[in-house]
TIDRENRO-940478 format. One record per residue (C-alpha): residue in three letters; x, y, z. Coordinates in steps of 0.2 Angstrom, whole numbers, plus 5000, padded with zeros to 4 digits. Each point is the difference from the previous one (the first is absolute). Last residue first. Example, Ala and Ser with C-alpha at 12.3 -4.5 7.8 and 13.67 -1.06 7.14 Angstrom:
BEGIN
SER506849955036/ALA499449835003/
END
This chain:
BEGIN
HIS496247524584/GLN500550175009/GLU501849964996/LEU499749994982/LYS499050165000/THR501450105009/LYS501349934988/TRP499050054984/VAL499750175007/PRO501950045002/PRO500650015018/TYR500450185006/TYR501349985015/LYS500450145011/VAL501750015010/MET500450135013/SER501650055009/PHE499950035018/VAL499650165011/PRO498650084990/LYS499250145008/ILE498150004996/PRO500249824995/VAL499549954982/LYS498649885000/PHE499949824994/ASP498349935005/SER499449994982/LEU501349874996/PRO499149885011/LYS500849955016/GLU500349835007/PRO500949995017/THR501849924999/ALA500149824996/PRO500749855009/ARG501049904987/THR498949864993/MET499749825005/THR499549884987/PRO501649905000/SER499849975018/SER501150045015/PRO499449945017/GLY499350135012/SER500450185001/LEU500250144988/GLN500550175007/VAL498850145000/GLU500650185001/VAL498850154997/ARG501050175002/GLN498950155004/ARG499150104987/PRO500250134986/MET501250115011/GLY499550184998/ASP500950065015/TRP501449875005/PRO500149845010/ILE501749915000/ASP500449844991/TYR498550004988/ILE500950094985/ILE501449885002/ASN499249864991/HIS500749835002/TYR498749935012/ASP498750094991/PHE500449904984/SER499349845009/HIS501249885009/VAL500349824998/PRO500249964981/ASP500850174997/SER499650064982/TRP501050094986/GLY499850114985/ILE498850135006/LEU498949994984/ASN499449835004/ASP499250065016/ASP498850114990/ILE500150175008/CYS498650095010/ASP500749955017/VAL501850044995/ASP500350165011/CYS501850054998/ALA501849975007/LEU500149814998/LEU501549925008/PRO500849864990/PHE500149825006/PRO501349905008/LEU500750145011/GLY501949995004/PHE500550124986/SER498650134997/ARG498950014985/ILE498950144998/GLN498350014992/PRO499050134990/ILE498949914988/TYR500350034982/LEU498949874992/ASN500549824997/ILE500049884986/GLY499849815004/ASP498649974988/ASN500050114985/SER498250034994/SER499750155011/PHE501550094992/ASP499449974982/ILE501149904988/HIS500550084984/GLN501849965001/ASN500650174994/GLN501849994995/ASN501550065010/ALA500950165005/ALA498750134994/GLU500850174997/TYR499950155012/VAL501250144996/GLY499050155005/ARG500750174997/VAL501150145007/TRP500849925015/SER499849824993/LEU501250054986/SER501550015011/PHE499649845008/ASN499749914984/VAL501650074993/ILE501049955015/GLY499249825001/THR500349974981/GLY501850065002/PHE500549905015/PHE500249834994/PHE500250034981/VAL500950165000/ILE501149985016/PHE500449824995/LEU500450054982/ALA501250145006/ALA500949885012/VAL500249874986/ILE500750144988/CYS501350065013/ALA500549825004/THR500349974982/TRP501050154999/GLY501149945014/TYR500149824995/LEU500650034982/ILE501250155004/THR500649905016/LEU500449854989/ALA501050104987/GLU501050085014/GLN500449845008/THR500749924984/GLY501850025006/ARG500250095016/MET499050145008/TRP501050105013/THR500450154990/LEU500650185003/GLY500250154988/GLU498350065004/PRO499249915015/GLN499249834996/LEU498150015002/ARG499950044982/PRO500349824996/THR498249965003/PRO498950005016/PRO498350084994/PHE499950095012/SER501350095010/PHE499250175000/GLY501450125005/ASP501749995008/TYR500249815002/SER500549955018/ARG498449905003/TRP500349904983/SER501549925009/GLN501649994990/SER500950135011/CYS501650044992/PHE501849995007/VAL501450004988/VAL501149874993/ALA501950004997/ALA500649904984/GLU501349875000/GLN498949865008/THR501049875009/VAL500050065018/THR500649885013/ILE499650045018/SER501049955016/GLN499949955018/LEU498150055001/SER499350075016/PRO498349945006/VAL498750145000/ASN499550085017/PRO500850174996/PRO500550024982/ALA501549904993/LEU501750074998/ILE501049894989/ASN501949995003/VAL500349914983/TYR499550034982/THR500349884986/ALA500250084983/PRO499350034983/ALA500550174994/VAL498650135000/TYR499650114985/THR498850145003/SER498250004994/ASN499350144989/VAL498649894992/SER499649955017/ASP499649825006/CYS498749995014/VAL499949925017/ASN498450015011/ASP500149815002/TYR498249944995/PRO500649914984/PHE498650034993/GLN498950165003/ALA499149994982/TRP499649815002/ALA499150035017/TYR499250164994/ALA499149914986/SER499649865011/VAL499250115012/LEU498950084987/PHE499549854990/TYR499649895016/ALA499150155008/VAL498850004985/VAL499749825002/ALA499750035019/GLY498750144996/SER499149884988/PHE499849885015/PHE499650145012/TYR498850104989/ARG498849914989/ARG500449825006/SER499850045019/PHE498550114998/SER499149864989/ALA500449875013/LEU499550125014/GLU498350034992/SER499649824996/GLY498849965014/LEU500349955017/GLU498649905009/PRO499950045018/ASN501349905011/TRP499949855010/GLY501549955010/TRP501849974995/ILE501049865008/ARG499749834992/MET499350014983/LEU500550184995/CYS501649995010/TYR500549844990/LYS499750094984/ASP501050155006/ALA501549895004/CYS499949914984/TYR499950154989/GLN501350095010/VAL501249864998/ILE499750014981/LEU500250195001/ILE501649985009/ALA500749874989/PHE499650094984/GLY500750175007/PHE501649915005/PHE500249934983/PHE499750184993/THR501250075013/THR501449904991/PRO500150144988/PHE501050115013/LEU500750154991/SER498750024986/SER498549935009/TYR500350105016/PHE498450114999/PHE499049874990/CYS500349875013/VAL499750125015/PHE498450064991/LEU499349834997/ILE500349955018/LYS499150165007/THR498649974987/MET499649835008/ASP500150065018/THR498950154996/TYR498749884993/ARG499949925016/GLU499750165009/GLY498650044988/LEU499249835004/ASN499850045018/TYR500049865012/TYR499149985017/THR500649855010/GLY498749875005/GLN498550025011/PHE500749885014/PHE500250135014/SER498150035000/ASN499749815003/MET500850035018/THR498850145003/GLU498549894995/GLN500649865010/THR500150105016/ARG501450045013/CYS501550034988/ARG501749955005/PRO500349864987/ALA499550134986/PHE501250145005/PHE501649904999/HIS499949864987/LYS498750064988/GLN500350195001/ILE501949995001/ASN499949884985/GLY499050134990/TRP501250145005/LEU501549904995/ASP499449934984/LEU501549884998/LEU499549984982/ARG500250184996/LEU501650025010/ALA500749854990/PRO499550074984/VAL501050165003/LEU501549915007/TRP500349874987/LEU500150084982/GLU499850185006/SER501549985011/TRP501149924986/LEU499550154989/ILE500550125013/SER501749925002/ASN500350014982/ILE499550184999/GLN501350035014/PRO501349914990/LEU499650104985/VAL500150175008/ASP501549995011/LEU500149985018/ARG500649814999/GLY501450054988/PRO500049944982/ALA499950174991/VAL498850034986/THR499150155007/SER501350045013/THR500650154990/PHE498450085001/PRO500050005019/THR498649905008/ILE498550095008/PHE499150034983/LYS500249834992/THR499449915016/LEU498550115002/VAL499449984982/ALA499749815000/THR499249945016/ASN499550155010/VAL499650104985/TRP498949874992/ARG499249955017/PHE499650185005/LEU499250054984/THR499149844999/ILE499350025017/LYS499550184996/LEU499149964984/TYR499149845006/LEU499350105015/SER499450144988/SER499349874988/GLN499149905013/TYR499150165007/SER499550064983/GLY499349834995/GLU499149995017/SER499150164995/THR499750175008/HIS501750015008/ARG500550095016/GLU501849985006/PHE500550015019/VAL499649815003/MET501249964986/LEU501450035013/ILE499749835007/LYS500249924982/ILE501650104998/ILE500749935017/LEU499649824994/PRO500950044983/ILE501550055011/VAL500249835008/SER500149884985/ASN501250104988/PHE500950055016/VAL500349825004/SER500649974982/VAL501250155001/ALA500749945017/PRO500249824993/GLY501150074986/THR501050115011/ILE500449865012/TRP501749964992/PRO500650185000/GLN500150015019/LYS500650175006/ARG500150114984/ARG498549904992/ILE499050035016/ALA500250195000/ALA499550014981/VAL498549895004/ILE499550115014/TRP500250164989/GLY499049924986/ALA498649945011/ALA499950185007/SER500050084983/VAL498649884993/LEU499050025016/LEU500250194998/LEU499349984982/THR498649905006/ILE499650145013/CYS500050134986/PHE498849894990/ASN498949975016/LEU499850195003/ALA499750034981/ARG498649875000/GLY499250075016/ALA500150184994/VAL499349964983/LYS498549915007/ARG499750135013/MET500150144987/THR498749904989/SER498850005015/SER499549845008/GLY498149964998/LEU500349844990/ASP501249925012/HIS498949895011/TRP499149944984/ARG501649934993/VAL499249944984/SER500849844993/SER498549885005/PRO498950114989/GLU501150004985/THR500850164995/PRO499050144993/GLU499750074983/ARG500050195001/VAL498950155002/ARG500550185005/LEU498450095001/VAL499750184994/ARG498950075014/ASP498450115000/GLN499049865008/PHE500649874987/VAL500650074984/ILE500049874986/SER498450064991/PRO500750185000/THR501349954987/VAL501850055005/ALA501050165000/SER498750115008/THR500049895016/LYS501850055002/ASN500249925018/MET501850055002/MET500549835005/ALA498949924988/THR500550104985/LEU501949985005/LYS499849815001/GLY499450004982/THR498449924996/SER499349824997/MET498250025005/ALA499249944984/SER501349864997/LEU499949945018/ALA498150005001/ALA499849914983/ARG501349875005/GLN499149975017/GLY498349984991/GLU500649894987/GLU500849885013/THR498249975006/GLU499050015016/PHE501050155005/THR500950025017/VAL500350185007/PHE501450025012/VAL500050175009/SER501650075009/THR500350135014/VAL498350045007/ASP500150115016/TYR500049945018/LYS499250095014/LYS500749965018/LYS499049925014/LEU500749824997/LEU501850075002/VAL499750045018/GLU499349835004/ILE501549934991/GLU501250075012/ASP499049945015/ARG500049824992/LEU501850014996/THR500450025018/PHE498949865004/VAL500849874989/LYS501850065003/ASP499849995019/ALA499349824998/LEU501549954988/LYS501250085013/GLU499349895014/VAL500149844989/PRO501850024996/LEU500550074983/LEU500749874988/MET500350144986/ASN499550185003/PHE501650064991/PHE500850055016/ASN499449845007/LEU501149904988/PHE501650095007/PRO499449985018/LEU499749814997/VAL501849974993/LEU501350025013/CYS499249995018/GLY498449904996/PHE501049884988/VAL501349975014/ARG498649975013/VAL499049884989/LEU501649904995/CYS500549985018/GLY498349935005/GLN498650095009/ARG499249935015/GLU498150055001/SER499450115014/GLN500250164990/SER499149934985/GLU498549955011/LEU499950175007/VAL500150084983/ILE498649894993/GLN498950055015/GLY500350184997/VAL499649984982/ALA498349915004/GLY499650155012/ARG500450134987/VAL499049914987/ALA498549995011/THR500150185005/GLU500350064982/ASP498549914993/ASP500150014981/LEU501249855000/PRO498649895008/VAL501049865009/GLY499249834994/LYS501549914996/PRO501550035011/LEU501150154994/ALA501649994990/LEU499349964983/ARG498650135002/LEU501450135004/ASN500949964984/SER498450024990/MET499650165010/TYR501750074996/VAL499749974981/ARG498250075001/ARG500750165009/GLU501350024985/VAL498549984988/LEU499050135009/LYS501450125001/ARG500449984982/VAL498250034995/LEU499950165010/VAL501650074992/HIS499449954983/ASN498350095001/ASP500250094984/LEU498449934993/ALA499749874987/ILE498450004990/THR499749834991/VAL498749994986/GLY499349854992/THR499049934985/VAL499950154989/GLN498949964985/LYS499849934983/ASP500950104986/ALA500850105014/PHE500750174996/GLN498550115005/SER499949895016/PHE501550085007/PHE499150155007/ASP498549905006/ARG501149885009/TRP501050135008/ASP498550095007/ASP499349845006/PRO501649965010/ASP499750165011/TYR501550065009/ALA500650144988/ASP500650115014/PRO501850014996/PRO499750024981/PRO500949854992/ASN501850024995/ARG500749824996/VAL498449934992/VAL500349814997/VAL499349914985/THR499349825000/TYR499649864988/ASP501749924996/SER500650045017/ALA498749885007/THR501049854992/ILE499949904985/LYS501149844999/ASP499849904984/GLU501750054993/GLU500850005017/PHE501049845000/ARG500449994981/VAL500350195000/GLU501349985014/ARG500949864991/ALA500150114984/ARG500850135011/LEU501249885007/TYR500549944982/LEU500150184994/SER501150055014/VAL501149844998/LEU500250054982/ALA500550175004/MET501249945013/ALA500849884987/GLY500350144988/ALA500850115014/LEU501049855006/LEU500649964982/PHE500550194998/ALA501050005015/VAL500849834996/VAL500650074984/TYR500950145009/ASN500849895013/VAL500749894986/VAL500550164991/GLY500950065015/GLN501249855001/SER500650004982/PHE500050205000/GLN501350015014/GLY499650065018/GLY501349895008/GLU501849964996/CYS500649995018/GLY501650095005/ASN499350125013/ARG501250145003/ALA500850025017/VAL500750175004/LEU501850065003/VAL500650175005/VAL501950044999/GLY500550115014/ASP501849945003/ALA499449905015/THR498849914989/LYS498150025000/ALA498649875000/PHE498150014995/ARG498949854996/GLU499849945018/PRO499550185005/SER498349974991/TYR498850135009/ILE501450135002/TRP500649974982/GLN499850184994/GLU500650075017/GLU501749904997/THR500450114985/CYS500149954982/ASP500850114987/ALA501349914990/CYS499549825005/VAL501349864998/VAL499249834997/TRP499749855010/ASP499149864991/ALA498549915008/THR499249834996/SER498749945013/CYS498650074990/ILE498249955005/ALA499050004984/SER499049855006/SER500249814996/ALA501149975015/LEU498850095012/SER498949845003/PHE501649905005/PHE500550125014/ILE501750094996/PRO501649905001/GLU501250055014/THR501650105001/ARG500850055017/ASN500450175007/ASP498549995012/VAL498849974985/VAL500550034982/ARG498849954987/VAL500149874986/LYS499249974983/GLY501449964987/ALA501550114997/PRO499750014982/SER498250075003/TYR499050004984/GLU501049874989/ASN500349915016/SER498249944999/ASN498550015012/TYR499550174993/PHE500049924982/MET499049855006/ILE498650115007/ASN500150114985/PRO499749864988/LEU498749925012/HIS498950164999/ILE498749914989/LEU499849875014/GLY499850145013/ALA498650084990/CYS499149844998/LEU500149975018/LEU499450185004/LEU498549974988/ILE499549845008/ALA500050085017/MET498950144993/LEU498849874993/PHE499949915017/LEU499650175010/THR498850064987/THR499049845001/PHE500150015019/TYR499350175001/LEU498749984986/ASP499249865010/VAL500050105016/GLY499250144991/VAL498749894991/GLY499349935016/TRP500649875013/GLU499249864990/ILE501050064985/LEU501449925009/THR499449834994/SER500950024983/SER501750005009/ARG499749825005/THR499949945018/LYS501349875004/PHE501350095010/PRO499050125010/SER498749875003/TYR498350075002/LEU499249945016/GLU498749875000/THR498149994997/ALA498649875002/GLN498450105000/THR499550105016/GLU500950164994/GLY500550105015/PRO500850144989/VAL499349974982/ALA501049884990/ARG501250054986/ARG499849904984/MET501649924994/VAL500250064982/HIS501049884988/SER498849865002/ALA498550104994/SER498649995012/ALA499349845008/ASP500750045017/SER499949865013/VAL501550075010/VAL499450185001/ARG501550115003/ARG500550095016/PRO500750175003/LEU500650045017/THR499050115012/ILE498449895003/HIS500549824999/GLU501950005004/TYR499950155012/TYR498449945009/ALA500749835002/TYR501650085007/ALA498950105013/LYS499049845004/SER501649905003/LEU500750155011/SER498449985011/PRO499450135012/ALA500349975018/ARG498649935011/SER500749835001/ASP501650065006/GLY501449884996/ALA501150134991/ARG499450175006/PRO501850084998/PHE500249934982/TYR501850034995/TRP500850015017/ARG498749885006/TRP500549864989/LYS498749884993/SER499550114985/LEU501849994994/TYR500149824996/ASN498649904991/GLU498850144996/VAL501350144997/VAL501149894989/LEU498649934990/ARG499250174997/SER501750074994/TRP500149854988/THR498450054992/LYS498649875002/GLN499249894987/ARG501349865002/ALA499549995019/ALA498249984996/ASP498850135004/GLN498549935010/GLU500150085017/ALA500650174995/PHE498750014986/THR498649955011/SER500550135013/ILE500050134986/MET498349954995/GLN499450015019/ASP500850185001/VAL499050054984/GLU498449935007/GLU500350095017/ASP500350174990/THR498449974991/MET500049924983/ASN499350034982/LEU501649954991/ALA499249984983/PRO500249844990/GLN500850054983/SER499050014985/ALA501050144992/HIS499250185002/ARG501650085005/ASP500949914985/PHE501749965007/GLY501550064990/THR500350135014/GLN498850115009/PRO500949985017/ARG498849925012/MET498350065007/VAL499149855007/TYR498449964990/PRO498250035002/GLU498849934987/LYS498950144994/SER498450095005/THR499750174993/LYS499750165009/MET499350174995/
END
């Protein structure tokens, strides 16, 4: 069943209405090239990006940059930049009559007057044009920056106190090469203590101070002297400010969450998707191939009818091979001359040989030779930028492997059943909601006979959105999924350990570059984690993004905040040296403020593509392929935000100025990301609110809990000198000691004056040295008969310690308790509850809604690849359309012949002048009655059952 519709170019499903009255881009490749040529000629200088102006006016005239400069047959860099600015980068319609606060985004290649969005003048309200996910990200980023600014302002009493002589009578100085110098200005308002008093220690040994030898000394007479911090910190007056801010932040976070949730609802309240009408069967019988059997079974729950059935097979290995081959073929097509049939190995090998001969005869510049020796082998290892001969080898080797896989038998792995109404879906989910044990053990006697399908108790759930299903992973076993995630998690932990070891080595040799090193690791390691994600299998994009988000967040939180604390000696927590905790955190924050956004704005890989690879391309199409924009991941952007929140909360008690750092960093991040969105990043699919909700629920709330826990320990461990007073201390007369014997590699002291009359003893103030469970951190951490807490510190630690205990318990109960209870109950009974209200709109009456069509998105391909026969499916239910090629062109089931293949590929490309009345070339028409289940199914199947009223409407 086919229906005619106005074709349109696929684009990210953002704030655009897919059925808006935009002129369709019904163009051939030649017409698209002509359109780009027109843009290249007519664009005024003020409409061009600065990089385009530099290239066109200067760089393109030099052969070291553009080896074919002056060659009339060479591809045009001006056209490539016109393609970049009119197709890749987002543009707005100039003559837009929509609301003034939202600048409507134009379709790529829009023929109306358009211009690039201005990163500086575009209002935040316009960001909804990139989808609700992008809008929520920028809104959250800005609100978090404001919260940190407010927290910093409330902390001003502590900031002023730490910066006064009342806290550190000796001022804020440090000793470098036997000379005294003031500490960096941003550290003056921290808890760094430069005041130390030497005292006699009754039981101290040099081994106890091996990590802080500068705090230990011994006289020739055997008297042991240790340095005791003389700063009056950890008092109730300071802690209560930090305590109040903790509750204000928790309340503000809750209000922000409510606001963002209301914003989500406002954007999505009228949005109904296919998942509202569909159920998925996770344990179907392996040979239940017939869609009609599934329709007949589920019709008992439908108040109207079943509208669609999708049967997914465990052919994930085959599908992955076909997709991989398509990607190589796409790259090979760009490298070969037009007209070379890619299925003809003889023709391809001949064309490849000619290209290799021409390449060998060309003179290579210095840059090309250096790149080929140092970088290209590494990229080739990951199958990137493969030479044309290797691309051909890959294509034909994969063909042989696929031919073997096409002969195998594949079982049913999942079944998606779409009802005409939401009532049908809810009735099915309610009636078939059973415990996991019942389904796993197939206890047919424990359920109503009417819900048993072919002697099997089905496990039925509500599915994710069609675009979020990872069809090429559905057939993966549970063991394979668990093993992949466990392997990647272990590798992530190894990366954390390796980064920690390298940072520790750097800080010993060159302390001043520790901060930049941490920031570089925060940028590089996530790239490695993304590559490692190929080993994981996920049934949905939400699961994939959450797994990636979790690992990157784990690394960045540990690498930025926790690592410095754990690799630094405890007694260096508030010390002023360059290797000590707070100076290191200060260095990291400065790097996050300038280095991280600078690396993002530099867009190193994107600029290498545009300025190195593109000028050396042989065809215009290949050159344009390097101007697709940089891929961005919204989950990674959230990790950058939560990382800064975590650092600020982690060190809030000892370094309250971090709140102002955090405010500045998030504002810079907001501006940098907005610039990247409008000038650097390429098109991305629509991103929903899942990541925003996931961040708010777990990571933002987790950061608040960390605030309470870490602050409670920070106040309890003050003064960080491992020196205690004893109730049985001995009297020591004040004296000045000479003949000081300092530990090795420590500058010797001429004399030490001791004024305290009581000897002290060694005691570890770190919670890690406590015998037993050290939570909550209260005065009980002090050994019996020994004390290190002064003045009102004990009262503060009692208040903060027990509050942290209560907050941690509430977090576990409210944020994990419901999930744990539901998970436990799901093993013995069904736990289905409707999540939203019934909108009482039929599936077939909802324009723009899609069926569950097996298709795979691959980076580098402009359209998804279909993995099923769509001849008997309404085009509108697929969800996208190519204005140039038919669906056959994007369907991998026709790539290689196989037994039972319904037909051969039919590919017709438009020709002649474009016209508003032209339609996308269609695949052969087939009535629904022609749908037949293959004897040995190889690919997933979809069958559409249109309602009677719709069939009659189309007939008339």
